[in-house]
DRENKOLMAR-185410 format. One line per field, with one value per residue: residue number from 1; residue in one letter; z negated, x negated, y of N, C-alpha, C, CB in turn. Coordinates in steps of 0.2 Angstrom, whole numbers, padded with zeros to 4 digits. Atoms other than C-alpha are relative to their C-alpha. Glycine has a CB too. Layout:
N
num = c(NUM,...)
residuo = c(a,...)
nZ = c(Z,...)
nX = c(X,...)
nY = c(Y,...)
caZ = c(Z,...)
caX = c(X,...)
caY = c(Y,...)
cZ = c(Z,...)
cX = c(X,...)
cY = c(Y,...)
cbZ = c(Z,...)
cbX = c(X,...)
cbY = c(Y,...)
END
This chain:
228
num = c(1,2,3,4,5,6,7,8,9,10,11,12,13,14,15,16,17,18,19,20,21,22,23,24,25,26,27,28,29,30,31,32,33,34,35,36,37,38,39,40,41,42,43,44,45,46,47,48,49,50,51,52,53,54,55,56,57,58,59,60,61,62,63,64,65,66,67,68,69,70,71,72,73,74,75,76,77,78,79,80,81,82,83,84,85,86,87,88,89,90,91,92,93,94,95,96,97,98,99,100,101,102,103,104,105,106,107,108,109,110,111,112,113,114,115,116,117,118,119,120,121,122,123,124,125,126,127,128,129,130,131,132,133,134,135,136,137,138,139,140,141,142,143,144,145,146,147,148,149,150,151,152,153,154,155,156,157,158,159,160,161,162,163,164,165,166,167,168,169,170,171,172,173,174,175,176,177,178,179,180,181,182,183,184,185,186,187,188,189,190,191,192,193,194,195,196,197,198,199,200,201,202,203,204,205,206,207,208,209,210,211,212,213,214,215,216,217,218,219,220,221,222,223,224,225,226,227,228)
residuo = c(m,t,r,v,n,d,e,a,c,i,i,l,h,t,r,a,y,r,e,t,s,l,i,v,s,g,f,c,l,n,q,g,r,i,s,l,m,a,r,g,v,r,n,s,k,r,g,r,l,l,q,p,l,n,c,l,r,i,g,f,g,g,r,s,s,m,m,n,l,g,a,y,e,v,e,f,q,p,q,l,v,g,d,a,l,v,s,g,m,y,m,a,e,l,i,t,r,l,l,s,e,h,e,s,h,p,q,l,f,a,g,m,y,w,a,l,e,n,l,s,e,d,i,e,g,v,l,r,q,f,e,k,l,l,l,d,e,l,g,y,g,l,d,f,s,t,d,a,a,t,r,m,p,i,d,p,g,r,h,y,r,f,d,p,e,i,g,f,v,a,s,d,s,e,r,g,y,p,g,d,s,l,l,s,i,g,r,g,e,f,r,s,l,m,d,k,r,l,a,k,r,i,f,r,q,a,l,t,a,h,l,g,a,k,p,l,m,s,r,k,l,l,y,g,r,g,n,q)
nZ = c(-0004,0003,-0004,0003,-0002,0001,0000,-0011,-0004,-0006,-0005,0000,-0008,-0003,-0005,-0004,0001,-0006,-0002,0005,0008,0003,0008,0000,0005,0006,0008,0006,0008,0001,-0004,-0009,-0011,-0004,-0009,0003,-0007,-0002,-0005,-0008,0003,-0004,-0003,0002,0003,0007,-0003,-0001,0007,0001,-0002,0006,0007,0006,0009,0002,0003,-0004,0005,-0001,0005,-0004,0003,0000,0002,-0005,0003,-0003,0000,0000,0000,0003,-0005,-0002,0003,-0003,-0007,0000,-0004,0000,-0007,0004,0006,0005,-0003,0003,0007,0002,-0009,0002,0011,-0004,-0002,0008,0004,-0001,0001,0010,0006,-0002,-0003,0006,0006,0003,0000,-0001,-0001,-0004,-0005,0003,-0004,-0007,0002,0001,-0006,-0006,-0001,0000,-0007,-0001,0005,0004,0000,0004,0005,0002,-0004,0009,0004,-0004,0000,0004,0002,-0002,0005,0010,0002,-0004,0006,-0002,0000,0003,0004,0001,0008,0003,-0005,0000,0003,0009,0004,0004,-0005,-0004,0001,-0006,-0006,-0002,-0008,0000,-0006,-0001,-0002,-0001,0005,0008,0000,0001,0003,0000,-0007,0002,-0008,0003,-0004,0002,0001,0007,0008,-0002,-0006,0000,0006,-0005,-0002,0008,0003,-0005,-0005,-0006,-0003,-0007,-0004,0000,0002,-0002,-0006,0005,0004,-0005,0002,0005,0000,-0004,0000,0005,-0001,-0005,0003,-0003,-0009,-0005,-0005,-0006,0004,0002,-0008,0001,-0001,-0008,-0001,0006,-0006,-0008,-0004,0002,0004,0001)
nX = c(-0006,-0007,-0002,-0006,-0005,-0009,-0002,-0005,0004,-0002,0006,0000,0001,0008,0002,0004,0006,0005,-0005,-0008,-0004,-0002,0002,-0009,-0003,-0002,0003,-0002,-0001,0006,0005,0002,-0002,0007,0002,0001,0005,-0006,0005,-0006,-0007,0001,-0003,-0004,-0005,0004,0003,-0004,0000,0006,-0001,0002,-0003,-0004,0005,0004,0003,0009,0006,0006,0005,0006,0005,0002,-0006,-0004,-0004,-0002,-0007,0001,-0007,-0006,-0005,-0002,-0006,-0006,-0003,-0006,0000,0003,-0003,-0001,0005,0000,0006,0003,0000,0003,0005,0000,0000,0007,0006,0002,0003,0004,0006,-0003,0001,0006,0001,0001,-0006,-0006,-0005,-0008,-0004,0001,-0002,-0009,-0003,-0001,-0001,-0003,-0003,-0003,-0005,-0007,-0003,-0004,-0004,0003,0004,0004,0003,0006,0007,0002,0002,0007,0005,0002,0003,0008,0003,0001,0008,0010,-0003,-0004,-0005,-0002,0000,-0010,-0003,0004,0004,0006,0002,-0002,-0002,-0006,-0004,-0002,-0009,-0005,0001,0004,0004,0007,0001,0001,0008,0002,0006,0000,-0002,-0007,0002,-0004,0001,-0008,-0003,-0003,0005,0007,-0002,-0006,0002,-0003,0001,0009,-0001,-0002,0004,0003,0001,0001,-0008,0003,-0009,-0002,0000,0001,0006,0002,0006,0000,0006,0001,0003,0007,0006,0006,0008,0008,0000,0005,0004,0003,0004,0003,-0003,-0002,-0007,-0003,0001,-0003,-0001,-0001,-0003,-0009,-0004,-0001,-0005,-0004,-0003,0002)
nY = c(-0001,0000,0004,-0003,0003,0000,-0008,-0003,-0004,-0007,-0001,-0009,-0001,0007,-0001,0000,0002,0006,0006,0001,-0007,-0007,-0005,0001,-0008,0006,-0006,0008,0000,0001,-0004,-0005,-0001,0004,0000,0009,0004,0007,0004,0004,-0002,-0004,0000,0005,0001,-0005,-0002,-0004,-0001,-0005,-0005,-0007,0001,0004,0004,0007,0003,0004,0004,-0006,0000,-0002,-0005,-0007,-0004,0004,0010,0002,0003,0005,0002,-0004,0002,-0005,0002,-0003,-0007,-0004,-0002,-0010,-0004,-0006,-0004,0002,0001,-0004,-0004,0005,-0001,-0007,0003,0000,-0007,-0005,0010,0000,-0010,-0003,0003,-0002,0006,0005,-0005,0003,-0003,0005,-0003,-0004,0006,0003,-0005,0002,0010,-0004,-0007,0001,0005,-0004,-0005,0003,-0004,-0006,-0005,-0006,0002,0002,-0003,-0005,0006,0001,-0005,-0002,0006,0003,-0005,-0001,0007,-0007,-0007,-0008,-0002,-0007,-0002,-0004,-0002,-0005,-0004,-0001,-0006,-0002,0007,0000,0006,-0003,-0002,0003,-0006,-0002,0003,0001,-0002,0004,0000,0007,0002,0001,0006,-0004,-0007,-0007,-0005,-0004,0001,0004,0009,0000,0010,0005,0005,0006,0005,0000,0006,0007,0004,0005,0005,0004,-0002,-0002,-0002,-0006,-0002,-0007,0003,0006,-0003,-0003,0003,0002,-0007,-0001,0002,-0005,-0005,0001,0006,-0003,-0006,0006,0005,-0005,-0005,0005,0007,0005,0002,0003,-0004,-0001,0007,0001,-0006,0002,0002,-0007,-0002,-0001)
caZ = c(0045,0042,0046,0042,0045,0046,0047,0055,0065,0077,0096,0097,0115,0126,0140,0155,0150,0163,0173,0160,0146,0135,0119,0112,0097,0080,0064,0052,0035,0027,0039,0048,0065,0073,0090,0092,0108,0117,0128,0146,0140,0154,0166,0157,0147,0131,0136,0140,0120,0120,0122,0113,0100,0095,0079,0079,0066,0070,0064,0070,0065,0069,0063,0071,0072,0089,0081,0090,0092,0089,0086,0086,0091,0091,0075,0082,0098,0098,0112,0115,0132,0136,0124,0111,0120,0123,0104,0101,0112,0102,0083,0091,0099,0079,0074,0084,0084,0062,0054,0054,0057,0043,0031,0024,0023,0019,0016,0030,0042,0031,0037,0056,0054,0050,0064,0078,0071,0072,0085,0092,0079,0076,0085,0080,0062,0063,0072,0055,0042,0053,0053,0036,0031,0041,0031,0013,0018,0027,0009,0021,0013,0011,-0003,-0001,-0016,-0021,-0013,-0010,-0014,-0032,-0038,-0041,-0033,-0016,-0017,-0007,-0002,0005,0020,0022,0033,0037,0035,0039,0028,0012,0014,0012,0006,0005,0023,0020,0039,0039,0056,0045,0038,0026,0006,0010,0025,0019,0000,0014,0019,0005,0001,0014,0023,0040,0043,0052,0067,0063,0051,0060,0072,0058,0053,0070,0071,0055,0056,0073,0067,0052,0061,0077,0064,0063,0082,0088,0105,0114,0117,0113,0132,0124,0121,0140,0142,0131,0141,0157,0154,0147,0130,0118)
caX = c(0044,0062,0075,0093,0108,0128,0128,0144,0138,0146,0140,0136,0130,0117,0107,0096,0079,0069,0077,0090,0089,0097,0091,0107,0112,0119,0127,0128,0134,0120,0106,0111,0111,0097,0088,0088,0080,0094,0083,0091,0109,0108,0123,0131,0146,0134,0128,0147,0151,0138,0151,0149,0162,0166,0164,0152,0144,0122,0108,0093,0071,0055,0039,0044,0058,0063,0071,0073,0095,0097,0114,0129,0148,0161,0174,0185,0189,0196,0208,0203,0212,0213,0208,0209,0195,0185,0191,0180,0164,0166,0164,0148,0138,0140,0134,0120,0113,0119,0115,0095,0089,0089,0099,0111,0133,0143,0157,0155,0156,0172,0178,0173,0177,0195,0197,0195,0209,0220,0216,0227,0240,0236,0221,0221,0223,0211,0197,0198,0197,0183,0176,0179,0173,0156,0151,0157,0142,0128,0133,0140,0153,0166,0174,0196,0198,0186,0183,0166,0164,0174,0176,0194,0205,0210,0228,0242,0248,0234,0225,0206,0192,0181,0159,0151,0137,0143,0161,0180,0182,0198,0204,0219,0220,0233,0223,0213,0216,0232,0227,0241,0235,0215,0223,0231,0218,0205,0214,0214,0232,0233,0254,0258,0253,0247,0236,0228,0223,0218,0206,0201,0195,0187,0176,0168,0161,0152,0151,0142,0131,0122,0122,0114,0116,0115,0132,0141,0144,0160,0168,0166,0173,0190,0191,0190,0206,0215,0214,0209)
caY = c(-0178,-0173,-0186,-0182,-0193,-0191,-0172,-0163,-0151,-0137,-0137,-0118,-0118,-0131,-0129,-0134,-0146,-0152,-0167,-0174,-0163,-0152,-0140,-0142,-0126,-0135,-0122,-0141,-0142,-0143,-0136,-0121,-0115,-0128,-0131,-0152,-0159,-0172,-0183,-0190,-0186,-0174,-0176,-0189,-0197,-0194,-0181,-0170,-0175,-0160,-0149,-0131,-0129,-0148,-0156,-0169,-0182,-0183,-0191,-0179,-0180,-0173,-0164,-0148,-0134,-0142,-0161,-0173,-0177,-0195,-0204,-0194,-0196,-0184,-0180,-0169,-0158,-0144,-0141,-0121,-0112,-0098,-0084,-0096,-0103,-0087,-0084,-0100,-0096,-0077,-0087,-0095,-0080,-0072,-0090,-0088,-0069,-0066,-0080,-0084,-0103,-0118,-0106,-0116,-0108,-0122,-0113,-0101,-0119,-0125,-0108,-0111,-0131,-0122,-0108,-0118,-0131,-0115,-0105,-0110,-0104,-0087,-0079,-0062,-0068,-0080,-0073,-0059,-0072,-0078,-0061,-0056,-0075,-0072,-0052,-0058,-0074,-0061,-0050,-0037,-0038,-0024,-0017,-0014,-0011,0006,0021,0024,0042,0044,0024,0026,0012,0013,0022,0012,0029,0037,0035,0033,0035,0022,0023,0006,0011,0016,0007,0018,0035,0048,0057,0071,0065,0054,0043,0036,0017,0015,0013,-0003,-0009,-0008,-0018,-0033,-0036,-0037,-0048,-0058,-0053,-0051,-0054,-0039,-0034,-0016,-0024,-0038,-0023,-0012,-0025,-0032,-0011,-0012,-0024,-0021,-0008,-0016,-0033,-0020,-0009,-0029,-0036,-0019,-0013,-0029,-0036,-0047,-0060,-0066,-0051,-0047,-0062,-0056,-0038,-0045,-0054,-0036,-0038,-0025)
cZ = c(-0005,0004,-0005,0004,-0001,-0003,0002,0002,0003,0005,0002,0006,0003,0009,0004,-0003,0003,0004,-0005,-0006,-0003,-0008,0001,-0009,-0002,-0003,-0003,-0007,-0005,0005,0003,0003,-0005,0007,-0001,0009,0002,0006,0004,-0001,0004,0004,0000,-0002,-0008,0000,0000,-0007,-0005,-0001,-0003,-0003,-0004,-0005,-0001,-0007,0003,-0004,0007,-0003,0006,0000,0002,0002,0005,-0001,0008,0000,-0002,0001,-0002,0003,-0003,-0010,0001,0004,0001,0006,0007,0009,-0001,-0004,-0004,0001,0000,-0007,-0003,0001,-0006,-0009,0001,0003,-0007,-0003,0001,-0001,-0007,-0003,0003,-0002,-0007,-0008,0000,-0003,0001,-0002,0008,0006,0001,0004,0008,0003,0003,0006,0007,-0002,0001,0003,0004,-0001,0002,0004,0000,-0011,-0002,0000,-0008,-0003,0002,-0001,-0008,-0006,-0001,-0007,-0006,0002,-0003,-0008,0004,-0003,-0004,-0003,0000,-0007,-0004,0004,-0002,-0005,-0008,-0004,-0004,0007,0005,-0001,0008,0005,0003,0005,-0002,0007,0000,0002,-0003,-0004,-0008,-0002,0001,-0005,0003,0005,-0005,0008,0000,0006,0000,-0004,-0006,-0006,0001,0004,-0005,-0009,0002,0003,-0002,-0001,0003,0006,0005,0001,0005,0006,0000,-0008,0001,0006,-0003,-0004,0003,0003,-0006,0002,0007,-0001,-0005,0005,0008,-0005,-0004,0003,0000,0004,0001,0000,0001,0008,0000,0000,0005,0001,-0003,0007,0003,-0001,-0005,-0005,-0005,-0007)
cX = c(0007,0005,0008,0005,0010,0001,0004,-0006,0005,-0003,0000,0000,-0008,-0001,-0006,-0004,-0003,0007,0005,0001,0005,-0001,0006,-0002,0006,0003,0003,0000,-0002,-0007,0000,0002,-0008,-0002,-0002,-0004,0006,-0001,0006,0007,0000,0006,0006,0004,-0003,-0001,0009,0003,-0003,0003,0002,0011,0005,-0005,-0002,-0004,-0006,-0005,-0008,-0006,-0004,-0004,0005,0004,0006,0002,0001,0010,0000,0009,0007,0010,0007,0005,0006,0002,0002,0003,0004,0002,-0001,-0005,0002,-0010,-0008,-0003,-0007,-0007,-0002,-0001,-0009,-0003,0000,-0001,-0005,-0004,0003,-0004,-0012,-0002,-0001,0004,0009,0008,0003,0008,0001,0001,0006,0003,0000,0001,0009,0003,0002,0004,0005,0000,0006,0008,0002,-0007,0000,-0001,-0006,-0007,0000,0000,-0007,-0004,-0002,-0003,-0010,-0003,0001,-0009,-0006,-0001,0000,0008,0003,0003,0008,0001,-0003,0000,-0005,-0004,0003,-0001,0006,0003,0003,0006,0004,0000,-0002,-0007,-0008,-0005,-0008,-0009,-0004,-0006,-0003,0008,0007,-0001,0008,0000,0006,0003,0005,-0003,-0005,0005,0004,-0003,0002,-0004,-0009,0003,0004,-0006,-0006,0000,0004,0008,-0001,0010,0002,-0003,-0007,-0007,-0004,-0006,-0002,-0008,-0008,-0004,-0006,-0006,-0004,-0002,-0003,-0004,-0009,-0008,-0006,-0001,-0005,0002,0000,0007,0003,0004,0007,0003,0003,0005,0011,0003,0001,0008,0007,0001,-0005,-0005)
cY = c(0000,-0003,0001,-0005,-0001,0008,0004,0005,0004,0002,0009,0004,-0004,0003,-0003,-0005,-0002,0000,0002,0001,0003,0003,0000,0008,-0003,0007,-0010,0004,0001,0004,0007,-0001,-0003,-0002,-0007,0001,-0006,0000,-0004,0000,0004,-0004,-0007,-0003,0002,0006,0007,-0002,0006,0006,0006,-0001,-0007,-0001,-0008,-0001,0000,0002,0008,-0002,0005,0004,0011,0003,-0003,-0007,-0001,-0001,-0007,-0003,0005,-0001,0006,-0001,0005,0008,0004,0003,0006,-0004,0006,0007,-0004,-0002,0005,0003,-0004,0001,0009,-0001,-0004,0003,0003,-0004,0004,0007,0003,-0006,-0004,-0013,-0005,0005,-0004,0004,-0007,0003,0003,-0007,-0004,0006,0000,-0005,0004,0004,-0003,-0006,0002,0006,0002,0002,0006,0004,0004,-0002,-0007,0004,0009,-0003,0000,0007,0004,-0004,0000,0007,-0003,-0007,0003,0005,0006,0001,0005,0002,0003,0002,0008,0006,0003,0003,0001,-0008,0000,-0005,-0001,0001,-0002,0006,0004,-0003,0002,0000,-0006,0001,-0007,-0001,0004,-0003,0007,0004,0003,0003,0004,-0001,-0007,-0005,-0002,-0005,0002,-0003,-0007,-0004,-0003,-0007,-0007,-0003,-0002,-0007,-0009,-0001,0000,-0006,0005,0000,0006,-0004,-0002,0007,0002,-0005,-0002,0008,0000,-0007,-0002,0003,-0005,-0004,0003,0004,-0006,-0004,0005,0000,-0005,-0004,-0002,-0005,-0001,0006,0007,-0005,0003,0009,0000,-0003,0006,-0003,0004,0001)
cbZ = c(0006,-0002,0000,0002,-0002,-0007,0001,-0001,0005,-0003,0008,-0003,0003,0000,0000,0002,-0001,-0005,0000,-0001,-0001,0003,-0001,-0004,0005,-0004,-0004,-0001,-0001,-0001,0005,0005,0009,-0002,0005,-0002,-0004,-0001,-0004,0002,-0007,0003,0005,-0002,0003,-0002,0006,0007,-0002,0006,0004,0007,0001,0002,-0007,0006,0000,0009,0002,-0003,-0003,0003,0008,0002,0001,0005,-0007,0001,0008,-0007,-0003,0001,-0001,0009,-0006,-0007,0005,-0005,0000,-0004,0002,-0004,-0004,-0001,0008,0002,-0005,0002,0013,0003,-0003,0003,0007,-0004,0005,0004,0008,-0003,0001,-0007,0005,-0002,0004,-0006,0004,-0006,-0006,-0001,-0003,-0011,-0002,0003,-0012,-0002,0002,0006,-0006,-0007,0005,-0003,-0007,-0008,0001,0003,-0002,0004,0013,-0003,0002,0009,0004,0000,0007,0014,0000,-0008,0007,0012,-0007,0010,-0001,0002,-0002,0002,-0007,-0001,0003,0003,0006,0000,-0004,-0002,-0002,0004,-0001,-0004,0002,-0004,0009,-0004,0001,0004,-0004,0008,0005,-0004,-0007,-0002,0004,-0005,0010,-0003,0005,-0003,0007,-0002,-0002,0002,-0008,0003,0010,-0002,-0005,0006,0004,-0007,-0008,-0004,-0001,0002,-0006,-0001,0000,-0002,-0002,0005,0006,-0005,-0001,0002,-0002,-0010,-0005,0005,-0005,-0008,0003,0005,-0007,-0001,0010,0002,0003,0000,-0003,-0005,0003,-0005,-0002,0007,-0007,-0016,0003,0004,-0002,0004,-0004,0003)
cbX = c(0000,0003,-0006,0002,-0003,0004,-0004,0012,-0005,0001,0002,-0008,0000,0004,0000,-0003,-0001,-0004,-0002,0002,0000,0006,-0005,0006,0002,-0007,0007,-0007,0002,0001,0000,-0004,0001,0000,-0007,0012,-0009,0010,-0007,0000,0002,-0007,-0005,-0001,0003,-0007,-0004,0003,-0001,-0005,0002,-0005,0004,0004,0004,-0007,0004,-0003,-0001,0002,-0003,0001,-0010,-0004,-0002,-0004,0011,-0004,0004,-0004,-0001,-0004,0002,0006,-0002,0004,0002,0001,-0001,-0013,0008,0005,0002,0007,0003,0002,0008,0003,0011,0007,0009,-0001,0003,0005,0000,0001,0003,0012,0010,-0003,-0005,-0011,0001,-0004,0000,-0002,0001,-0009,-0004,0003,-0003,-0003,-0003,-0004,-0007,-0006,0000,0001,-0003,-0001,-0002,-0002,-0002,0007,0004,-0001,0002,0003,0005,0001,0003,0004,0003,-0003,0003,0011,-0004,0005,-0005,0001,0002,0002,-0005,0008,-0003,-0006,0002,-0001,0003,0011,-0005,0006,0005,-0001,0001,0008,0001,-0001,0004,-0001,-0001,0005,-0004,-0002,-0007,-0003,-0003,0006,-0009,-0002,0002,-0001,-0008,0008,-0003,-0005,-0008,0005,0004,0006,-0002,-0005,0005,0005,-0002,0004,0003,-0002,0004,-0011,0006,-0002,0006,0010,0001,0007,0001,0008,0004,0007,0005,0003,0001,-0001,0001,0001,0009,0006,0005,0001,0007,-0006,-0001,-0005,0003,0006,-0005,-0002,-0004,-0006,-0007,-0003,0001,-0006,0001,0006,0004,0002)
cbY = c(-0007,0007,-0008,0008,-0004,-0009,0003,0008,-0004,0006,-0006,0004,0012,-0013,0005,0005,-0003,-0011,-0007,-0007,0006,0000,0008,-0014,0008,-0006,0013,-0008,-0002,-0007,-0003,0001,0011,-0005,0006,-0009,-0004,0001,-0007,-0009,0003,0002,0001,-0002,-0007,-0002,-0006,0000,-0005,0001,0000,0012,0005,-0008,0000,-0001,-0005,0005,-0017,0008,-0010,-0001,-0003,0002,0009,0001,-0002,-0004,-0001,-0002,-0006,0009,-0009,0000,-0002,-0002,0000,0004,-0004,0004,-0002,-0003,0008,-0006,0000,0002,0000,-0005,0002,0005,-0010,-0004,0008,0003,-0011,-0002,0008,0000,-0007,0009,0001,-0002,0010,-0002,0006,-0006,0004,0005,-0005,0000,0005,0001,-0006,0003,0006,-0001,-0005,0002,-0002,-0005,0001,-0003,-0001,0008,0001,-0005,0003,0006,-0007,-0003,0005,0003,-0005,0003,0007,-0006,-0006,0012,0003,0001,-0003,0003,0004,-0006,-0008,-0001,0004,0003,0006,0002,-0002,0008,-0001,-0003,0009,-0003,0002,0001,0006,-0006,0010,-0003,0006,-0001,0000,0008,-0006,-0004,0004,0004,-0003,0011,-0001,0001,0000,0008,-0007,-0006,0003,0000,0004,0014,0003,0002,0002,0001,0003,-0006,0005,-0002,0003,0005,0002,0007,-0002,-0008,0004,0000,-0007,-0003,0004,-0002,-0005,0001,0011,-0006,-0004,0006,0007,-0002,-0001,0000,0006,-0006,0000,0004,-0007,-0005,-0001,-0001,-0008,0003,0003,-0007,-0010,0003,-0006,0000)
END
């Protein structure tokens, strides 16, 4: 029988189960993505603490893949509204879609926690940092320093096309990605508006290759709010 106490957990989503219970999906520091049964909390004050994106300390246990949620308390409750809230939902959806259950990713957990703390300050910069970390943690990280065809270092003065299967390849067209921007993105620097936009396009292509054809619901919400 598994028993875990005082585990840091970010709530990804919940859904109703029978009359009084909730099935809770969470992303834990040490246990990875998990599903838990929260019995008798639906429509209660305690149940409202299980809102998506809340960061909790939880206990849980059981013998099956669907374990029972025990004691829990809020550690951090992000105050997100508008695009920042939808962006938090986007991160939660990526975790849900791309991570296997019980696969530990403590660095990614720390990155998501940091992102929830900072989303309201710089949505685009924070999301690009999170997407880059997510790809790196899953083993899909991109090499922003080397031409995939020639194995030569990226030239800041040249332009490059992006192929999600192989990486960045030098192009004679100036419609590609500037080398200096690729080097900045590779260092995790998203200071300029142009670099943020280019990184968004690159990471969207890279993630789509692993997400498959099913669209992200959170992206639809962002587009519906007039975002590109």
